[in-house]
C-alpha angles and dihedrals in degrees: 000000000000091000090053091052091048090051092050092049093049093049097038093116091057092050090048090050092051091047093051091047090053092049090049093052092049092050092048091048094050098046103039124063094196093055089046092056092046094050092044091052091047091050090050091051092049092047091048091051092049091049090047093051091045091050092049092051091048091048091050092051090050094050093092093059092042092051091049091051091048091050090052091050093046090050092052091047091049092052091046091051092051090047090053090050089054089050091054092048090050091049091052092049103044133352091211091054090050091054090051089050092053091050093050112021093180094055095080101026109053098170132119134163144218123206119231139174125237109237098170132022139167130193104165102073133075090239105042124177137191125213121210129200094233132072146157093325088060094049097263115146135175118276095031116138121244124208137171132210087273103044148288118354106174145271131296108252106172132022135191128178095277107012139046135195122221127210100218133202086258092073122094090221093060123094127178131193108233142164140195109265108261094024130092095207113113131219135177119247119208138158121244095206096250124094119019089219100058141055134173128249108204136177093041108150114253095236093059109113119226142145136214108278095029116146122253117206138173113280098219089233092129140057092241108066130031116238117271103031109149115253105165148287135283108261101170140332145207139184118265120235098267088049092225095097138048125229112210126198107221125202103216117236092214117076100214093187091064099035112142113147129027142177121233110213121213124200108201090199097049097105093045092052093049091046094055091044091052089048091052092049090049092055093057 
């Protein structure tokens, strides 16, 4: 306490100066309209800046919830779009089938999704993996497909109660059945271990017509991904050694280096499809 009093006594002239300055400002403000308007305008500017900064900070802190909500909405729109595509295909094939589809929209489109956050990711190895913050307790199971807002990511390989590990496109062990949008000819997509932005689509028949920039989508020839999920775009191509097939260089739609949120796709008929396929193989 004594030190505080000594400090105040030593600096008394500074405190007196500040007090007199304050009194002077108050007197000027009260007796001059021009100074009142200037100080009022300045106060408004300062207040507006403080409110703006506060709003920006609040908006930034709320981005996580907004992004999660947007991902949920995008996922629902993606599933609805795929469902509508199935409806159109059914209508083209058989009017009776289309009527059945309208009466029971889940009968022919057995897919649903769960959103998850990427908590670990690698892109620099030959065998890259992605870790998600959801697992068995959230309904995640092995062999479920994983997609982002941009396109295909990979397939769930390992699951614990609260986490899951994804085998992504950027893994040399991963292969994906794809096709050029608008074509029914199938090729096999794989990663060559080089750039994180490109993969190769091989075994595409030579007579299949395509152009640079054409869209590559999932073929639907698996129980993991629905047909028509975006994979990437044709960047370049070359003939394979036997000259009967094309090898396309695909620019991947998903930017794995910036991957943050994903959707895990569940096919409710996956086990039934695999069971009947195993049964057919066993009869051969």
